[in-house]
DRENDO-1510 file (C-alpha; in Angstrom, 1 decimal, always signed):
<recs>
REC; n; res; u; v; w
REC; 1; UNK; +58.0; +107.7; +59.8 .
REC; 2; UNK; +55.5; +110.5; +59.4 .
REC; 3; UNK; +54.1; +111.8; +62.7 .
REC; 4; UNK; +50.6; +111.0; +63.8 .
REC; 5; UNK; +48.2; +113.7; +62.7 .
REC; 6; UNK; +45.9; +115.1; +65.3 .
REC; 7; UNK; +43.5; +118.0; +64.3 .
REC; 8; UNK; +42.8; +120.1; +67.4 .
REC; 9; UNK; +41.6; +123.3; +65.8 .
REC; 10; UNK; +37.8; +122.6; +65.7 .
REC; 11; UNK; +36.9; +126.1; +67.0 .
REC; 12; UNK; +38.3; +127.4; +63.7 .
REC; 13; UNK; +36.5; +124.9; +61.5 .
REC; 14; UNK; +35.4; +121.3; +61.5 .
REC; 15; UNK; +35.7; +118.5; +59.0 .
REC; 16; UNK; +32.5; +118.1; +57.0 .
REC; 17; UNK; +30.7; +115.0; +58.0 .
REC; 18; UNK; +30.5; +112.4; +55.2 .
REC; 19; UNK; +26.7; +112.3; +55.5 .
REC; 20; UNK; +26.6; +116.0; +54.9 .
REC; 21; UNK; +28.8; +115.7; +51.8 .
REC; 22; UNK; +26.6; +112.9; +50.5 .
REC; 23; UNK; +23.4; +114.9; +51.0 .
REC; 24; UNK; +24.9; +117.9; +49.2 .
REC; 25; UNK; +26.2; +116.2; +46.1 .
REC; 26; UNK; +23.0; +115.8; +44.1 .
REC; 27; UNK; +22.3; +119.6; +44.3 .
REC; 28; UNK; +25.5; +120.3; +42.4 .
REC; 29; UNK; +24.4; +118.0; +39.5 .
REC; 30; UNK; +21.0; +116.5; +38.8 .
REC; 31; UNK; +19.1; +118.7; +41.3 .
REC; 32; UNK; +20.5; +122.0; +40.2 .
REC; 33; UNK; +17.4; +124.2; +39.8 .
REC; 34; UNK; +17.0; +127.8; +41.1 .
REC; 35; UNK; +14.7; +127.6; +44.1 .
REC; 36; UNK; +12.9; +130.7; +42.9 .
REC; 37; UNK; +11.9; +129.1; +39.6 .
REC; 38; UNK; +8.3; +127.7; +39.3 .
REC; 39; UNK; +9.2; +124.6; +37.3 .
REC; 40; UNK; +10.0; +121.1; +38.6 .
REC; 41; UNK; +13.7; +121.8; +39.1 .
REC; 42; UNK; +13.0; +124.9; +41.0 .
REC; 43; UNK; +10.3; +123.3; +43.2 .
REC; 44; UNK; +12.7; +120.5; +44.0 .
REC; 45; UNK; +15.3; +123.0; +45.2 .
REC; 46; UNK; +12.8; +125.0; +47.2 .
REC; 47; UNK; +11.6; +121.8; +48.9 .
REC; 48; UNK; +15.2; +121.0; +49.9 .
REC; 49; UNK; +15.6; +124.5; +51.4 .
REC; 50; UNK; +12.4; +124.2; +53.3 .
REC; 51; UNK; +13.5; +120.9; +54.7 .
REC; 52; UNK; +16.9; +122.2; +55.7 .
REC; 53; UNK; +15.3; +125.3; +57.4 .
REC; 54; UNK; +13.2; +122.9; +59.5 .
REC; 55; UNK; +16.2; +120.9; +60.4 .
REC; 56; UNK; +18.2; +123.9; +61.6 .
REC; 57; UNK; +15.2; +125.3; +63.4 .
REC; 58; UNK; +14.7; +122.0; +65.2 .
REC; 59; UNK; +18.3; +122.1; +66.6 .
REC; 60; UNK; +17.4; +125.1; +68.7 .
REC; 61; UNK; +13.6; +124.5; +69.1 .
REC; 62; UNK; +12.6; +127.3; +66.8 .
REC; 63; UNK; +10.0; +127.6; +64.0 .
REC; 64; UNK; +11.3; +127.2; +60.5 .
REC; 65; UNK; +10.1; +130.7; +59.6 .
REC; 66; UNK; +12.4; +132.0; +62.3 .
REC; 67; UNK; +15.5; +130.9; +60.4 .
REC; 68; UNK; +17.3; +133.2; +57.9 .
REC; 69; UNK; +20.1; +131.7; +55.9 .
REC; 70; UNK; +23.1; +133.8; +55.1 .
REC; 71; UNK; +26.5; +133.5; +53.5 .
REC; 72; UNK; +28.5; +133.2; +56.8 .
REC; 73; UNK; +28.2; +133.7; +60.6 .
REC; 74; UNK; +29.8; +137.1; +60.2 .
REC; 75; UNK; +27.1; +138.1; +57.7 .
REC; 76; UNK; +24.4; +136.9; +60.1 .
REC; 77; UNK; +26.0; +139.0; +62.9 .
REC; 78; UNK; +26.0; +142.0; +60.6 .
REC; 79; UNK; +22.3; +141.5; +59.7 .
REC; 80; UNK; +21.3; +141.1; +63.3 .
REC; 81; UNK; +23.1; +144.2; +64.6 .
REC; 82; UNK; +22.8; +146.6; +61.7 .
REC; 83; UNK; +19.3; +145.4; +60.9 .
REC; 84; UNK; +18.0; +145.8; +64.4 .
REC; 85; UNK; +19.9; +149.0; +65.1 .
REC; 86; UNK; +18.6; +150.8; +62.0 .
REC; 87; UNK; +15.0; +149.5; +62.4 .
REC; 88; UNK; +14.8; +150.6; +66.1 .
REC; 89; UNK; +16.5; +153.9; +65.5 .
REC; 90; UNK; +14.1; +154.6; +62.6 .
REC; 91; UNK; +11.2; +154.0; +65.0 .
REC; 92; UNK; +12.7; +156.6; +67.4 .
REC; 93; UNK; +13.6; +154.0; +70.1 .
REC; 94; UNK; +17.1; +155.2; +70.6 .
REC; 95; UNK; +20.7; +154.6; +69.3 .
REC; 96; UNK; +22.7; +153.0; +72.1 .
REC; 97; UNK; +24.2; +149.5; +71.8 .
REC; 98; UNK; +25.9; +147.3; +74.4 .
REC; 99; UNK; +28.4; +144.6; +73.7 .
REC; 100; UNK; +31.4; +143.0; +75.5 .
REC; 101; UNK; +35.1; +143.2; +75.3 .
REC; 102; UNK; +35.6; +139.6; +74.2 .
REC; 103; UNK; +33.2; +139.5; +71.2 .
REC; 104; UNK; +34.3; +138.2; +67.8 .
REC; 105; UNK; +35.4; +140.9; +65.4 .
REC; 106; UNK; +32.2; +140.4; +63.4 .
REC; 107; UNK; +30.4; +141.9; +66.4 .
REC; 108; UNK; +33.0; +144.5; +67.7 .
REC; 109; UNK; +33.9; +145.8; +64.2 .
REC; 110; UNK; +30.2; +146.1; +63.3 .
REC; 111; UNK; +29.3; +148.0; +66.5 .
REC; 112; UNK; +32.3; +150.3; +66.1 .
REC; 113; UNK; +31.3; +151.0; +62.5 .
REC; 114; UNK; +27.8; +151.9; +63.7 .
REC; 115; UNK; +29.5; +154.2; +66.1 .
REC; 116; UNK; +30.7; +156.2; +63.1 .
REC; 117; UNK; +27.2; +156.2; +61.7 .
REC; 118; UNK; +25.8; +158.1; +64.7 .
REC; 119; UNK; +25.1; +155.3; +67.1 .
REC; 120; UNK; +26.6; +155.2; +70.6 .
REC; 121; UNK; +27.9; +152.0; +72.3 .
REC; 122; UNK; +29.2; +150.6; +75.5 .
REC; 123; UNK; +31.8; +147.8; +75.7 .
REC; 124; UNK; +31.4; +145.8; +78.9 .
REC; 125; UNK; +34.4; +144.3; +80.7 .
REC; 126; UNK; +34.6; +140.6; +81.7 .
REC; 127; UNK; +36.1; +138.9; +84.7 .
REC; 128; UNK; +39.2; +136.7; +84.7 .
REC; 129; UNK; +37.2; +133.7; +83.5 .
REC; 130; UNK; +35.6; +135.7; +80.7 .
REC; 131; UNK; +32.1; +136.1; +82.2 .
REC; 132; UNK; +29.9; +139.2; +81.5 .
REC; 133; UNK; +28.2; +140.3; +84.7 .
REC; 134; UNK; +24.4; +140.7; +84.4 .
REC; 135; UNK; +24.8; +143.5; +87.0 .
REC; 136; UNK; +27.2; +145.3; +84.7 .
REC; 137; UNK; +24.8; +144.9; +81.8 .
REC; 138; UNK; +22.0; +146.3; +83.8 .
REC; 139; UNK; +24.1; +149.2; +85.0 .
REC; 140; UNK; +25.0; +150.0; +81.4 .
REC; 141; UNK; +21.4; +150.2; +80.1 .
REC; 142; UNK; +20.2; +153.7; +79.4 .
REC; 143; UNK; +16.8; +155.1; +78.3 .
REC; 144; UNK; +18.1; +155.1; +74.7 .
REC; 145; UNK; +19.6; +151.6; +74.8 .
REC; 146; UNK; +18.0; +149.5; +72.0 .
REC; 147; UNK; +20.2; +146.4; +71.6 .
REC; 148; UNK; +22.7; +144.2; +73.6 .
REC; 149; UNK; +24.8; +141.7; +71.7 .
REC; 150; UNK; +26.8; +139.1; +73.8 .
REC; 151; UNK; +28.3; +135.9; +72.5 .
REC; 152; UNK; +26.9; +132.6; +73.8 .
REC; 153; UNK; +30.3; +131.1; +74.2 .
REC; 154; UNK; +33.8; +132.4; +73.5 .
REC; 155; UNK; +35.9; +131.0; +70.6 .
REC; 156; UNK; +39.2; +131.6; +72.3 .
REC; 157; UNK; +38.6; +130.6; +75.9 .
REC; 158; UNK; +35.5; +128.5; +75.8 .
REC; 159; UNK; +33.6; +130.3; +78.4 .
REC; 160; UNK; +29.8; +129.9; +78.2 .
REC; 161; UNK; +28.0; +133.1; +79.2 .
REC; 162; UNK; +25.0; +133.2; +81.7 .
REC; 163; UNK; +22.7; +133.8; +78.7 .
REC; 164; UNK; +19.5; +133.3; +80.5 .
REC; 165; UNK; +20.4; +135.9; +83.2 .
REC; 166; UNK; +21.7; +138.4; +80.6 .
REC; 167; UNK; +18.6; +138.0; +78.5 .
REC; 168; UNK; +16.3; +138.5; +81.5 .
REC; 169; UNK; +18.0; +141.8; +82.2 .
REC; 170; UNK; +17.3; +142.9; +78.6 .
REC; 171; UNK; +13.7; +141.8; +78.8 .
REC; 172; UNK; +13.1; +143.8; +82.0 .
REC; 173; UNK; +14.3; +146.9; +80.3 .
REC; 174; UNK; +12.8; +146.3; +76.8 .
REC; 175; UNK; +16.2; +145.9; +75.2 .
REC; 176; UNK; +16.6; +143.6; +72.2 .
REC; 177; UNK; +19.0; +140.8; +72.9 .
REC; 178; UNK; +21.2; +139.1; +70.2 .
REC; 179; UNK; +23.7; +136.3; +70.9 .
REC; 180; UNK; +26.5; +135.1; +68.7 .
REC; 181; UNK; +25.9; +131.4; +69.0 .
REC; 182; UNK; +28.4; +130.3; +66.4 .
REC; 183; UNK; +30.6; +128.3; +68.9 .
REC; 184; UNK; +27.6; +127.0; +70.9 .
REC; 185; UNK; +25.0; +125.9; +68.4 .
REC; 186; UNK; +25.3; +122.2; +67.7 .
REC; 187; UNK; +27.7; +121.6; +70.7 .
REC; 188; UNK; +25.5; +122.4; +73.7 .
REC; 189; UNK; +21.7; +122.2; +74.1 .
REC; 190; UNK; +20.1; +125.5; +73.1 .
REC; 191; UNK; +16.3; +126.1; +73.4 .
REC; 192; UNK; +15.3; +129.5; +72.2 .
REC; 193; UNK; +11.8; +129.0; +73.6 .
REC; 194; UNK; +13.3; +128.7; +77.1 .
REC; 195; UNK; +15.9; +131.5; +76.7 .
REC; 196; UNK; +15.1; +135.2; +76.5 .
REC; 197; UNK; +16.9; +135.5; +73.2 .
REC; 198; UNK; +15.6; +137.7; +70.3 .
REC; 199; UNK; +18.3; +136.7; +67.7 .
REC; 200; UNK; +21.0; +134.1; +67.5 .
REC; 201; UNK; +23.8; +133.6; +65.0 .
REC; 202; UNK; +24.9; +130.1; +63.8 .
REC; 203; UNK; +27.5; +128.8; +61.3 .
REC; 204; UNK; +27.4; +125.5; +59.5 .
REC; 205; UNK; +31.2; +124.9; +59.4 .
REC; 206; UNK; +31.5; +125.0; +63.1 .
REC; 207; UNK; +29.2; +121.9; +63.4 .
REC; 208; UNK; +30.6; +119.6; +60.7 .
REC; 209; UNK; +28.8; +121.3; +57.9 .
REC; 210; UNK; +30.1; +123.3; +54.8 .
REC; 211; UNK; +31.9; +126.7; +54.9 .
REC; 212; UNK; +30.1; +129.7; +53.5 .
REC; 213; UNK; +26.8; +129.1; +55.3 .
REC; 214; UNK; +25.4; +131.0; +58.3 .
REC; 215; UNK; +22.0; +131.4; +59.8 .
REC; 216; UNK; +20.2; +133.9; +62.0 .
REC; 217; UNK; +17.4; +132.9; +64.3 .
REC; 218; UNK; +15.0; +135.9; +64.5 .
REC; 219; UNK; +12.2; +135.7; +67.1 .
REC; 220; UNK; +8.7; +136.3; +65.7 .
REC; 221; UNK; +7.8; +140.0; +65.9 .
REC; 222; UNK; +11.4; +141.2; +65.6 .
REC; 223; UNK; +11.8; +143.7; +62.7 .
REC; 224; UNK; +15.0; +144.1; +60.8 .
REC; 225; UNK; +16.1; +146.3; +58.0 .
REC; 226; UNK; +18.0; +144.1; +55.4 .
REC; 227; UNK; +21.6; +144.7; +54.7 .
REC; 228; UNK; +21.5; +143.1; +51.2 .
REC; 229; UNK; +18.9; +144.3; +48.7 .
REC; 230; UNK; +17.8; +142.6; +45.5 .
REC; 231; UNK; +15.4; +139.7; +44.8 .
REC; 232; UNK; +14.0; +139.6; +48.3 .
REC; 233; UNK; +14.9; +136.0; +49.2 .
REC; 234; UNK; +14.9; +134.8; +52.8 .
REC; 235; UNK; +11.7; +136.5; +53.7 .
REC; 236; UNK; +13.0; +139.8; +52.3 .
REC; 237; UNK; +15.9; +139.9; +54.7 .
REC; 238; UNK; +18.8; +138.4; +52.6 .
REC; 239; UNK; +18.6; +138.9; +48.9 .
REC; 240; UNK; +20.6; +136.6; +46.6 .
REC; 241; UNK; +20.0; +133.2; +45.0 .
REC; 242; UNK; +20.2; +130.7; +47.7 .
REC; 243; UNK; +23.2; +128.3; +48.0 .
REC; 244; UNK; +21.1; +125.2; +47.8 .
REC; 245; UNK; +23.9; +122.5; +48.3 .
REC; 246; UNK; +25.3; +124.5; +51.2 .
REC; 247; UNK; +21.9; +124.9; +52.8 .
REC; 248; UNK; +21.1; +121.2; +52.4 .
REC; 249; UNK; +24.4; +120.4; +54.1 .
REC; 250; UNK; +23.7; +122.8; +56.9 .
REC; 251; UNK; +20.4; +121.1; +57.5 .
REC; 252; UNK; +21.9; +117.6; +57.7 .
REC; 253; UNK; +24.7; +118.9; +60.0 .
REC; 254; UNK; +22.1; +120.4; +62.3 .
REC; 255; UNK; +20.1; +117.2; +62.3 .
REC; 256; UNK; +23.2; +115.1; +63.2 .
REC; 257; UNK; +24.2; +117.6; +65.9 .
REC; 258; UNK; +20.7; +117.3; +67.5 .
REC; 259; UNK; +21.0; +113.5; +67.5 .
REC; 260; UNK; +24.4; +113.7; +69.2 .
REC; 261; UNK; +23.1; +116.1; +71.9 .
REC; 262; UNK; +20.1; +113.8; +72.5 .
REC; 263; UNK; +22.6; +110.8; +72.9 .
REC; 264; UNK; +24.7; +112.8; +75.3 .
REC; 265; UNK; +27.8; +112.8; +73.1 .
REC; 266; UNK; +28.6; +116.3; +74.4 .
REC; 267; UNK; +29.0; +114.8; +77.9 .
REC; 268; UNK; +31.4; +112.2; +76.6 .
REC; 269; UNK; +33.4; +114.8; +74.8 .
REC; 270; UNK; +33.5; +116.9; +78.0 .
REC; 271; UNK; +35.0; +114.0; +79.9 .
REC; 272; UNK; +37.8; +113.7; +77.3 .
REC; 273; UNK; +38.3; +117.5; +77.6 .
REC; 274; UNK; +38.7; +117.3; +81.3 .
REC; 275; UNK; +41.2; +114.4; +80.9 .
REC; 276; UNK; +43.2; +116.5; +78.5 .
REC; 277; UNK; +43.1; +119.6; +80.8 .
REC; 278; UNK; +44.2; +117.6; +83.8 .
REC; 279; UNK; +47.0; +116.0; +81.8 .
REC; 280; UNK; +48.4; +119.3; +80.5 .
REC; 281; UNK; +48.2; +121.1; +83.9 .
REC; 282; UNK; +49.9; +118.1; +85.7 .
REC; 283; UNK; +52.6; +117.6; +83.1 .
REC; 284; UNK; +53.6; +121.2; +82.3 .
REC; 285; UNK; +54.7; +123.4; +85.2 .
REC; 286; UNK; +53.3; +127.0; +85.2 .
REC; 287; UNK; +50.7; +126.2; +82.7 .
REC; 288; UNK; +47.2; +127.6; +83.3 .
REC; 289; UNK; +43.7; +127.0; +81.8 .
REC; 290; UNK; +42.2; +130.1; +80.4 .
REC; 291; UNK; +38.5; +130.7; +80.6 .
REC; 292; UNK; +35.9; +128.8; +82.7 .
REC; 293; UNK; +35.9; +125.1; +83.7 .
REC; 294; UNK; +33.3; +122.3; +84.0 .
REC; 295; UNK; +29.8; +123.0; +82.7 .
REC; 296; UNK; +30.6; +126.6; +82.1 .
REC; 297; UNK; +33.0; +125.6; +79.4 .
REC; 298; UNK; +32.3; +124.3; +75.9 .
REC; 299; UNK; +32.6; +120.5; +75.9 .
REC; 300; UNK; +35.2; +120.3; +73.2 .
REC; 301; UNK; +37.4; +123.3; +74.1 .
REC; 302; UNK; +40.7; +123.6; +75.9 .
REC; 303; UNK; +43.0; +126.6; +76.0 .
REC; 304; UNK; +46.1; +127.4; +78.0 .
REC; 305; UNK; +48.8; +129.9; +78.8 .
REC; 306; UNK; +52.3; +128.6; +79.3 .
REC; 307; UNK; +54.8; +130.9; +80.9 .
REC; 308; UNK; +58.2; +131.9; +79.5 .
REC; 309; UNK; +57.5; +130.9; +75.9 .
REC; 310; UNK; +55.4; +132.4; +73.0 .
REC; 311; UNK; +52.4; +130.8; +71.4 .
REC; 312; UNK; +53.9; +131.0; +67.9 .
REC; 313; UNK; +56.8; +128.8; +68.9 .
REC; 314; UNK; +54.4; +126.2; +70.4 .
REC; 315; UNK; +52.3; +126.2; +67.3 .
REC; 316; UNK; +55.2; +125.7; +65.0 .
REC; 317; UNK; +56.6; +122.7; +67.0 .
REC; 318; UNK; +53.1; +121.3; +67.5 .
REC; 319; UNK; +52.6; +121.4; +63.7 .
REC; 320; UNK; +55.9; +119.7; +63.2 .
REC; 321; UNK; +54.7; +116.9; +65.5 .
REC; 322; UNK; +51.5; +116.6; +63.4 .
REC; 323; UNK; +49.3; +118.5; +65.9 .
REC; 324; UNK; +47.1; +121.3; +64.5 .
REC; 325; UNK; +46.3; +123.9; +67.1 .
REC; 326; UNK; +46.0; +127.7; +67.2 .
REC; 327; UNK; +46.9; +130.6; +69.4 .
REC; 328; UNK; +43.5; +132.2; +69.4 .
REC; 329; UNK; +40.8; +133.1; +66.9 .
REC; 330; UNK; +41.5; +131.8; +63.4 .
REC; 331; UNK; +40.5; +135.2; +62.1 .
REC; 332; UNK; +43.4; +136.9; +64.0 .
REC; 333; UNK; +46.0; +134.2; +64.5 .
REC; 334; UNK; +48.3; +135.7; +62.0 .
REC; 335; UNK; +48.8; +138.7; +64.3 .
REC; 336; UNK; +51.8; +139.1; +66.5 .
REC; 337; UNK; +49.8; +141.1; +69.0 .
REC; 338; UNK; +48.5; +139.2; +72.1 .
REC; 339; UNK; +44.9; +138.2; +72.0 .
REC; 340; UNK; +42.5; +141.0; +73.0 .
REC; 341; UNK; +40.3; +138.4; +74.5 .
REC; 342; UNK; +43.1; +137.2; +76.9 .
REC; 343; UNK; +44.0; +140.8; +77.7 .
REC; 344; UNK; +40.3; +141.5; +78.6 .
REC; 345; UNK; +40.5; +138.6; +81.1 .
REC; 346; UNK; +43.3; +140.7; +82.8 .
REC; 347; UNK; +46.2; +138.6; +81.7 .
REC; 348; UNK; +49.4; +140.6; +81.2 .
REC; 349; UNK; +50.9; +140.9; +77.7 .
REC; 350; UNK; +53.8; +138.5; +78.4 .
REC; 351; UNK; +51.5; +135.7; +79.7 .
REC; 352; UNK; +48.9; +136.3; +76.9 .
REC; 353; UNK; +51.6; +135.8; +74.3 .
REC; 354; UNK; +52.2; +132.3; +75.6 .
REC; 355; UNK; +48.7; +131.0; +74.7 .
REC; 356; UNK; +47.5; +128.0; +72.8 .
REC; 357; UNK; +44.1; +126.7; +72.0 .
REC; 358; UNK; +43.4; +123.0; +71.3 .
REC; 359; UNK; +39.8; +122.2; +70.5 .
REC; 360; UNK; +38.5; +118.6; +69.9 .
REC; 361; UNK; +35.9; +117.0; +67.6 .
REC; 362; UNK; +33.7; +114.0; +68.0 .
REC; 363; UNK; +36.4; +112.1; +66.0 .
REC; 364; UNK; +39.1; +112.9; +68.6 .
REC; 365; UNK; +40.2; +109.8; +70.5 .
REC; 366; UNK; +41.9; +109.2; +73.8 .
REC; 367; UNK; +44.9; +107.9; +71.9 .
REC; 368; UNK; +45.0; +111.3; +70.1 .
REC; 369; UNK; +45.0; +113.1; +73.4 .
REC; 370; UNK; +47.6; +110.8; +74.9 .
REC; 371; UNK; +49.9; +111.5; +71.9 .
REC; 372; UNK; +49.5; +115.3; +72.4 .
REC; 373; UNK; +50.2; +114.8; +76.2 .
REC; 374; UNK; +53.4; +113.0; +75.2 .
REC; 375; UNK; +54.6; +115.6; +72.7 .
REC; 376; UNK; +53.3; +118.9; +74.2 .
REC; 377; UNK; +55.5; +118.8; +77.4 .
REC; 378; UNK; +58.5; +118.0; +75.3 .
REC; 379; UNK; +57.9; +121.0; +73.1 .
REC; 380; UNK; +57.4; +123.3; +76.1 .
REC; 381; UNK; +60.6; +122.0; +77.7 .
REC; 382; UNK; +62.6; +122.6; +74.4 .
REC; 383; UNK; +61.3; +126.1; +74.0 .
REC; 384; UNK; +61.9; +127.0; +77.7 .
REC; 385; UNK; +65.5; +125.8; +77.4 .
REC; 386; UNK; +66.0; +128.5; +74.8 .
REC; 387; UNK; +64.2; +131.2; +76.8 .
REC; 388; UNK; +66.3; +133.7; +78.7 .
REC; 389; UNK; +63.4; +134.2; +81.1 .
REC; 390; UNK; +63.0; +130.6; +82.3 .
REC; 391; UNK; +65.0; +129.3; +85.3 .
REC; 392; UNK; +64.5; +125.8; +86.5 .
</recs>
């Protein structure tokens, strides 16, 4: 008999909600107009984009005109960081950027690339739970600091940053503040009118929408230099004919996410998360939760280190048992090197190698988790029996 299938890699991507798929389908066929055309077909497509922009904006309490659609979360990060850095440097404001050691590669690689273009940057450390200290951020700010970019919540360890406090530091010093909200948007309540955020990145496929769609929230008054030039779409900041079906899907996904948050579905998911965490830690000796716990952790996110075995072995045997997991970021999980995020939280190389991330969705059931809690300890015991480092 085939094993039960349990998908626990929702930080990598989520299943598209059937309601999202249904809303997208007409825009591949009968409603196929170019939204920049003036005829009926074009106007119909433009109206669909306008509606989706309002839906995405409503998710984070923004204005529709604050939302810029892009081709991915990574592209939105690039637009935010490069666009702001170039615009501010051009105005003579400075050329120093601050980020953290646990950012997604879309942030770190972009900042390092700007370093080759004449900018300077500081990479802040994090503590053992993955938190960036507001005091460290304040100490790193210089007279020429123009931008700080810190992720809202980490994809590998689930830690939610003290965004309000970090943003307040930036406001006091006149530093623009960007957050990579890809893991947070749609999963926890975000109100950009209540948070001192100037820009925030989102991605549709992390909230049960289609892949290939990102969005950047840009607070009114923030000026960016575009990274793509051409037809001047998206208020002149992201040229290229819009992906109408994808944008429509993003809008519906955002609307569904808002409804779930208003119902408190995130709280229910957090209860299942804590049940799972307690089950793993009680059943597997010398297993440890990585990142923060409780309200400081994403409600769908669990991640562990298990001593004396490697993450790759766990993933292979979990997969054989029908359980989809990962050993870190989906963008880097093919690497044999330990996660730079885990190393930044001061884990040693050996412990960091034994990491596994299991992230749930709203479709995950207690029966799914019970199945994993049955199979996971057996897998660990099997791998430890073959480990020369493990002694009972």
